[in-house]
C-alpha positions, 0 to 999 in steps of 0.5 A: 163276879162270875167265873166260867170254866169250860173243859173240852175233849177234842175228837182229834186232839192233834197239836194243830187242832188244839192250837186252832181251837185255842186261837179261835177261843182267844180271838174273843178276848177284849171284844165282849163287854163284861168279859173281864178275863179270858184264859185258855190252857192245854192239858199237859198230863195225859190220862183217860179222864183228862180233857184237852183244853180249858177255858177260864173266864171272869165276868162282871155279873151273871147278866154279863155271862148271859150276854156273853153266851148269846154274843155274836162273837161267841156263837160261832165258837160254840158251834165250832167246838160242838163239832170238833169235841166229843165232850164239853163240860162246864161250871159257873160260880160266884167269886 
């Protein structure tokens, strides 16, 4: 299995923008085959190095992660997050 972790630093991290981004990401939950779990958390400790949101997902395999990355439900989420974020970082690892 593969764990996929993405952190987002919003350009304008208001409560409204954070909530909208979280809801957009969570709208994919249960709709993409091979996406076993999807969790989105908001940062609770503010600092200069902190990010605003984190996405943590579990995929059955590296191939399923690749399917997720190009899935029609995922592409608009990626496009939106690239527009509203000043920084996005990710890591993928086997579990």
